[in-house]
MOPAC internal coordinates of N, CA, C and O (Angstrom, degrees):
PM7 1SCF
backbone

  N    0.0000 0     0.00 0     0.00 0    0    0    0
  C    1.4531 1     0.00 0     0.00 0    1    0    0
  C    1.5320 1   108.61 1     0.00 0    2    1    0
  O    1.2310 1   121.13 1   -42.29 1    3    2    1
  N    1.2930 1   115.45 1   137.71 1    3    2    1
  C    1.4620 1   122.20 1   179.60 1    5    3    2
  C    1.5275 1   109.75 1   -73.02 1    6    5    3
  O    1.2310 1   120.32 1   -39.39 1    7    6    5
  N    1.3366 1   117.00 1   140.61 1    7    6    5
  C    1.4599 1   120.51 1   177.45 1    9    7    6
  C    1.5201 1   110.06 1   -66.34 1   10    9    7
  O    1.2310 1   120.83 1   -41.45 1   11   10    9
  N    1.3078 1   116.03 1   138.55 1   11   10    9
  C    1.4594 1   121.35 1   179.68 1   13   11   10
  C    1.5161 1   108.68 1   -94.48 1   14   13   11
  O    1.2310 1   119.96 1   -53.13 1   15   14   13
  N    1.3176 1   117.69 1   126.87 1   15   14   13
  C    1.4592 1   122.95 1  -178.17 1   17   15   14
  C    1.5246 1   108.66 1  -102.27 1   18   17   15
  O    1.2310 1   120.16 1   -79.19 1   19   18   17
  N    1.3346 1   117.30 1   100.81 1   19   18   17
  C    1.4636 1   122.69 1  -176.13 1   21   19   18
  C    1.5240 1   111.40 1   -62.44 1   22   21   19
  O    1.2310 1   120.01 1   135.09 1   23   22   21
  N    1.3144 1   117.58 1   -44.91 1   23   22   21
  C    1.4662 1   120.56 1  -177.91 1   25   23   22
  C    1.5311 1   110.84 1   -61.27 1   26   25   23
  O    1.2310 1   120.49 1   136.07 1   27   26   25
  N    1.3175 1   116.66 1   -43.93 1   27   26   25
  C    1.4653 1   121.30 1   178.97 1   29   27   26
  C    1.5297 1   110.59 1   -64.63 1   30   29   27
  O    1.2310 1   120.56 1   138.33 1   31   30   29
  N    1.3356 1   116.54 1   -41.67 1   31   30   29
  C    1.4662 1   120.32 1  -179.81 1   33   31   30
  C    1.5280 1   111.05 1   -63.90 1   34   33   31
  O    1.2310 1   120.18 1   136.47 1   35   34   33
  N    1.3239 1   117.26 1   -43.53 1   35   34   33
  C    1.4623 1   120.46 1   179.87 1   37   35   34
  C    1.5258 1   111.05 1   -64.49 1   38   37   35
  O    1.2310 1   120.58 1   140.47 1   39   38   37
  N    1.3242 1   116.49 1   -39.53 1   39   38   37
  C    1.4692 1   119.63 1   177.61 1   41   39   38
  C    1.5198 1   110.32 1   -64.11 1   42   41   39
  O    1.2310 1   120.85 1   138.59 1   43   42   41
  N    1.3145 1   115.98 1   -41.41 1   43   42   41
  C    1.4653 1   121.06 1   178.94 1   45   43   42
  C    1.5242 1   110.57 1   -65.34 1   46   45   43
  O    1.2310 1   120.39 1   146.76 1   47   46   45
  N    1.3291 1   116.87 1   -33.24 1   47   46   45
  C    1.4633 1   121.88 1  -179.48 1   49   47   46
  C    1.5249 1   112.10 1   -80.52 1   50   49   47
  O    1.2310 1   120.55 1   179.48 1   51   50   49
  N    1.3402 1   116.55 1    -0.52 1   51   50   49
  C    1.4616 1   123.07 1   178.50 1   53   51   50
  C    1.5316 1   112.93 1    62.21 1   54   53   51
  O    1.2310 1   120.49 1  -149.03 1   55   54   53
  N    1.3133 1   116.66 1    30.97 1   55   54   53
  C    1.4628 1   120.86 1   173.86 1   57   55   54
  C    1.5205 1   106.65 1   -98.52 1   58   57   55
  O    1.2310 1   120.20 1   -53.19 1   59   58   57
  N    1.3046 1   117.23 1   126.81 1   59   58   57
  C    1.4577 1   120.18 1  -178.92 1   61   59   58
  C    1.5164 1   110.38 1  -146.96 1   62   61   59
  O    1.2310 1   120.77 1     4.91 1   63   62   61
  N    1.3222 1   116.13 1  -175.09 1   63   62   61
  C    1.4675 1   120.86 1  -177.11 1   65   63   62
  C    1.5169 1   112.72 1   -59.62 1   66   65   63
  O    1.2310 1   120.23 1   149.24 1   67   66   65
  N    1.3165 1   117.17 1   -30.76 1   67   66   65
  C    1.4597 1   119.94 1  -177.73 1   69   67   66
  C    1.5259 1   112.01 1   -68.99 1   70   69   67
  O    1.2310 1   119.88 1   150.66 1   71   70   69
  N    1.3262 1   117.83 1   -29.34 1   71   70   69
  C    1.4586 1   120.16 1  -177.50 1   73   71   70
  C    1.5231 1   112.56 1   -96.45 1   74   73   71
  O    1.2310 1   119.95 1   150.47 1   75   74   73
  N    1.3194 1   117.69 1   -29.53 1   75   74   73
  C    1.4551 1   120.47 1  -177.55 1   77   75   74
  C    1.5234 1   109.31 1  -167.75 1   78   77   75
  O    1.2310 1   120.51 1   -30.31 1   79   78   77
  N    1.3325 1   116.63 1   149.69 1   79   78   77
  C    1.4549 1   118.81 1   176.99 1   81   79   78
  C    1.5235 1   111.46 1  -102.26 1   82   81   79
  O    1.2310 1   120.24 1   169.08 1   83   82   81
  N    1.3191 1   117.15 1   -10.92 1   83   82   81
  C    1.4624 1   121.16 1  -179.39 1   85   83   82
  C    1.5246 1   108.74 1  -138.73 1   86   85   83
  O    1.2310 1   120.96 1   -43.40 1   87   86   85
  N    1.3310 1   115.77 1   136.60 1   87   86   85
  C    1.4562 1   120.57 1   176.65 1   89   87   86
  C    1.5239 1   109.07 1  -132.16 1   90   89   87
  O    1.2310 1   120.99 1   -18.03 1   91   90   89
  N    1.3141 1   115.71 1   161.97 1   91   90   89
  C    1.4596 1   123.25 1   179.02 1   93   91   90
  C    1.5212 1   107.22 1  -122.92 1   94   93   91
  O    1.2310 1   121.04 1   -61.62 1   95   94   93
  N    1.3182 1   115.61 1   118.38 1   95   94   93
  C    1.4597 1   121.75 1  -175.83 1   97   95   94
  C    1.5228 1   108.16 1  -103.73 1   98   97   95
  O    1.2310 1   120.53 1   -55.08 1   99   98   97
  N    1.3319 1   116.59 1   124.92 1   99   98   97
  C    1.4638 1   122.18 1   179.76 1  101   99   98
  C    1.5278 1   107.71 1  -104.84 1  102  101   99
  O    1.2310 1   120.84 1   -59.95 1  103  102  101
  N    1.3439 1   115.99 1   120.05 1  103  102  101
  C    1.4600 1   121.72 1  -178.71 1  105  103  102
  C    1.5312 1   108.84 1  -123.49 1  106  105  103
  O    1.2310 1   119.68 1   -63.05 1  107  106  105
  N    1.3408 1   118.21 1   116.95 1  107  106  105
  C    1.4666 1   120.69 1   176.32 1  109  107  106
  C    1.5334 1   110.64 1   -87.09 1  110  109  107
  O    1.2310 1   120.59 1   -40.07 1  111  110  109
  N    1.3269 1   116.47 1   139.93 1  111  110  109
  C    1.4580 1   122.06 1   174.49 1  113  111  110
  C    1.5174 1   107.20 1  -114.96 1  114  113  111
  O    1.2310 1   120.30 1   -44.37 1  115  114  113
  N    1.3198 1   117.04 1   135.63 1  115  114  113
  C    1.4605 1   121.83 1  -173.70 1  117  115  114
  C    1.5246 1   111.12 1  -101.96 1  118  117  115
  O    1.2310 1   119.89 1   -36.29 1  119  118  117
  N    1.3475 1   117.82 1   143.71 1  119  118  117
  C    1.4646 1   121.32 1  -175.44 1  121  119  118
  C    1.5284 1   113.26 1   -63.94 1  122  121  119
  O    1.2310 1   119.96 1   153.64 1  123  122  121
  N    1.3249 1   117.68 1   -26.36 1  123  122  121
  C    1.4601 1   119.93 1  -179.01 1  125  123  122
  C    1.5265 1   112.27 1   -86.66 1  126  125  123
  O    1.2310 1   120.73 1  -173.75 1  127  126  125
  N    1.3372 1   116.21 1     6.25 1  127  126  125
  C    1.4586 1   120.19 1   179.97 1  129  127  126
  C    1.5149 1   112.66 1    73.91 1  130  129  127
  O    1.2310 1   120.88 1  -159.12 1  131  130  129
  N    1.3227 1   115.92 1    20.88 1  131  130  129
  C    1.4653 1   121.04 1  -178.73 1  133  131  130
  C    1.5137 1   112.28 1   -59.99 1  134  133  131
  O    1.2310 1   121.61 1   -23.88 1  135  134  133
  N    1.2928 1   114.52 1   156.12 1  135  134  133
  C    1.4630 1   122.02 1  -177.95 1  137  135  134
  C    1.5269 1   110.64 1   -71.05 1  138  137  135
  O    1.2310 1   120.89 1   -41.27 1  139  138  137
  N    1.3243 1   115.91 1   138.73 1  139  138  137
  C    1.4618 1   121.81 1   175.83 1  141  139  138
  C    1.5203 1   107.39 1   -88.45 1  142  141  139
  O    1.2310 1   120.46 1   -59.77 1  143  142  141
  N    1.3100 1   116.73 1   120.23 1  143  142  141
  C    1.4622 1   122.28 1   179.73 1  145  143  142
  C    1.5210 1   110.08 1   -97.30 1  146  145  143
  O    1.2310 1   120.80 1   -17.25 1  147  146  145
  N    1.3298 1   116.08 1   162.75 1  147  146  145
  C    1.4662 1   120.86 1   179.16 1  149  147  146
  C    1.5185 1   112.36 1   -54.54 1  150  149  147
  O    1.2310 1   120.23 1   140.91 1  151  150  149
  N    1.3383 1   117.16 1   -39.09 1  151  150  149
  C    1.4656 1   119.14 1  -177.58 1  153  151  150
  C    1.5253 1   113.00 1   -76.79 1  154  153  151
  O    1.2310 1   119.50 1   173.72 1  155  154  153
  N    1.3384 1   118.55 1    -6.28 1  155  154  153
  C    1.4651 1   121.93 1   175.56 1  157  155  154
  C    1.5256 1   111.38 1   -82.23 1  158  157  155
  O    1.2310 1   120.30 1   157.09 1  159  158  157
  N    1.3138 1   117.03 1   -22.91 1  159  158  157
  C    1.4622 1   122.91 1  -175.57 1  161  159  158
  C    1.5213 1   108.92 1   -97.73 1  162  161  159
  O    1.2310 1   120.90 1   -50.76 1  163  162  161
  N    1.3315 1   115.89 1   129.24 1  163  162  161
  C    1.4639 1   120.62 1   179.86 1  165  163  162
  C    1.5259 1   108.88 1  -120.58 1  166  165  163
  O    1.2310 1   120.82 1   -34.83 1  167  166  165
  N    1.3243 1   116.03 1   145.17 1  167  166  165
  C    1.4572 1   122.49 1   179.75 1  169  167  166
  C    1.5223 1   108.30 1  -120.47 1  170  169  167
  O    1.2310 1   120.96 1   -50.15 1  171  170  169
  N    1.3317 1   115.76 1   129.85 1  171  170  169
  C    1.4607 1   121.71 1  -178.75 1  173  171  170
  C    1.5229 1   109.82 1  -125.54 1  174  173  171
  O    1.2310 1   120.72 1   -30.73 1  175  174  173
  N    1.3132 1   116.23 1   149.27 1  175  174  173
  C    1.4656 1   121.37 1   175.72 1  177  175  174
  C    1.5232 1   110.92 1   -88.10 1  178  177  175
  O    1.2310 1   120.28 1   166.56 1  179  178  177
  N    1.3248 1   117.08 1   -13.44 1  179  178  177
  C    1.4554 1   122.90 1  -174.52 1  181  179  178
  C    1.5294 1   109.16 1  -122.45 1  182  181  179
  O    1.2310 1   119.86 1   -50.12 1  183  182  181
  N    1.3300 1   117.87 1   129.88 1  183  182  181
  C    1.4636 1   120.87 1  -178.08 1  185  183  182
  C    1.5232 1   112.22 1   -64.73 1  186  185  183
  O    1.2310 1   119.88 1   145.06 1  187  186  185
  N    1.3310 1   117.84 1   -34.94 1  187  186  185
  C    1.4676 1   120.15 1   178.56 1  189  187  186
  C    1.5225 1   111.14 1   -61.57 1  190  189  187
  O    1.2310 1   120.43 1   138.49 1  191  190  189
  N    1.3254 1   116.78 1   -41.51 1  191  190  189
  C    1.4675 1   120.63 1   178.04 1  193  191  190
  C    1.5243 1   111.08 1   -63.58 1  194  193  191
  O    1.2310 1   120.54 1   141.07 1  195  194  193
  N    1.3271 1   116.57 1   -38.93 1  195  194  193
  C    1.4669 1   120.83 1   179.30 1  197  195  194
  C    1.5257 1   110.63 1   -64.09 1  198  197  195
  O    1.2310 1   120.11 1   135.95 1  199  198  197
  N    1.3344 1   117.39 1   -44.05 1  199  198  197
  C    1.4646 1   120.19 1  -179.62 1  201  199  198
  C    1.5273 1   111.71 1   -70.71 1  202  201  199
  O    1.2310 1   119.92 1   145.87 1  203  202  201
  N    1.3243 1   117.76 1   -34.13 1  203  202  201
  C    1.4673 1   120.55 1   174.87 1  205  203  202
  C    1.5257 1   110.41 1   -63.01 1  206  205  203
  O    1.2310 1   120.40 1   137.13 1  207  206  205
  N    1.3202 1   116.84 1   -42.87 1  207  206  205
  C    1.4653 1   121.58 1   178.14 1  209  207  206
  C    1.5299 1   110.02 1   -64.06 1  210  209  207
  O    1.2310 1   120.48 1   136.89 1  211  210  209
  N    1.3309 1   116.69 1   -43.11 1  211  210  209
  C    1.4624 1   121.50 1   179.28 1  213  211  210
  C    1.5249 1   110.85 1   -58.68 1  214  213  211
  O    1.2310 1   120.24 1   136.87 1  215  214  213
  N    1.3225 1   117.16 1   -43.13 1  215  214  213
  C    1.4624 1   120.99 1  -178.66 1  217  215  214
  C    1.5208 1   112.61 1   -65.01 1  218  217  215
  O    1.2310 1   120.05 1   156.91 1  219  218  217
  N    1.3255 1   117.51 1   -23.09 1  219  218  217
  C    1.4559 1   121.28 1  -179.94 1  221  219  218
  C    1.5170 1   114.35 1   -88.84 1  222  221  219
  O    1.2310 1   119.86 1   177.42 1  223  222  221
  N    1.3341 1   117.87 1    -2.58 1  223  222  221
  C    1.4616 1   121.02 1  -178.03 1  225  223  222
  C    1.5188 1   111.54 1   -94.66 1  226  225  223
  O    1.2310 1   121.16 1   -33.56 1  227  226  225
  N    1.3250 1   115.38 1   146.44 1  227  226  225
  C    1.4597 1   122.01 1   176.13 1  229  227  226
  C    1.5258 1   107.18 1  -110.19 1  230  229  227
  O    1.2310 1   120.88 1   -91.60 1  231  230  229
  N    1.3197 1   115.92 1    88.40 1  231  230  229
  C    1.4557 1   120.73 1  -175.79 1  233  231  230
  C    1.5251 1   109.21 1  -141.23 1  234  233  231
  O    1.2310 1   120.87 1   -21.49 1  235  234  233
  N    1.3136 1   115.95 1   158.51 1  235  234  233
  C    1.4546 1   122.16 1  -178.79 1  237  235  234
  C    1.5277 1   111.36 1   -63.91 1  238  237  235
  O    1.2310 1   120.92 1   130.34 1  239  238  237
  N    1.3068 1   115.84 1   -49.66 1  239  238  237
  C    1.4599 1   121.26 1  -179.87 1  241  239  238
  C    1.5199 1   108.02 1  -142.22 1  242  241  239
  O    1.2310 1   120.86 1   -43.26 1  243  242  241
  N    1.3135 1   115.96 1   136.74 1  243  242  241
  C    1.4587 1   120.43 1   178.96 1  245  243  242
  C    1.5167 1   107.92 1  -126.81 1  246  245  243
  O    1.2310 1   121.16 1   -53.48 1  247  246  245
  N    1.2937 1   115.39 1   126.52 1  247  246  245
  C    1.4587 1   121.48 1  -178.93 1  249  247  246
  C    1.5242 1   109.27 1  -108.05 1  250  249  247
  O    1.2310 1   120.70 1   -47.25 1  251  250  249
  N    1.3339 1   116.27 1   132.75 1  251  250  249
  C    1.4589 1   120.92 1   172.32 1  253  251  250
  C    1.5199 1   106.98 1  -112.25 1  254  253  251
  O    1.2310 1   121.27 1   -58.07 1  255  254  253
  N    1.3136 1   115.17 1   121.93 1  255  254  253
  C    1.4568 1   121.19 1  -178.31 1  257  255  254
  C    1.5191 1   108.69 1  -111.32 1  258  257  255
  O    1.2310 1   121.06 1   -54.95 1  259  258  257
  N    1.3223 1   115.59 1   125.05 1  259  258  257
  C    1.4637 1   120.89 1   175.36 1  261  259  258
  C    1.5252 1   107.09 1   -90.19 1  262  261  259
  O    1.2310 1   120.81 1   -54.84 1  263  262  261
  N    1.3250 1   116.05 1   125.16 1  263  262  261
  C    1.4639 1   119.84 1  -176.24 1  265  263  262
  C    1.5186 1   110.77 1  -129.95 1  266  265  263
  O    1.2310 1   121.10 1   -42.76 1  267  266  265
  N    1.3268 1   115.50 1   137.24 1  267  266  265
  C    1.4611 1   121.31 1   173.07 1  269  267  266
  C    1.5155 1   107.97 1   -91.27 1  270  269  267
  O    1.2310 1   120.81 1   -46.67 1  271  270  269
  N    1.3157 1   116.06 1   133.33 1  271  270  269
  C    1.4575 1   120.19 1   176.96 1  273  271  270
  C    1.5162 1   108.93 1   -89.93 1  274  273  271
  O    1.2310 1   120.86 1   -49.13 1  275  274  273
  N    1.3097 1   115.97 1   130.87 1  275  274  273
  C    1.4629 1   120.72 1  -179.00 1  277  275  274
  C    1.4954 1   109.94 1  -130.96 1  278  277  275
  O    1.2310 1   120.10 1   180.00 1  279  278  277

């Protein structure tokens, strides 16, 4: 599996200090060890939105990472 670069993904998503100081990154992990693609990872400014998205996913394990943008 390719390493996921959170900083690069956030920059690509155009989320920065001017728009938000905290984001919630939702990353699904698949039981077959499948590759995580860019479109599998979602970034939210609101924790409620992140948990709502998590509840709608059918995945083996879903990680929500709270990150401060600096």
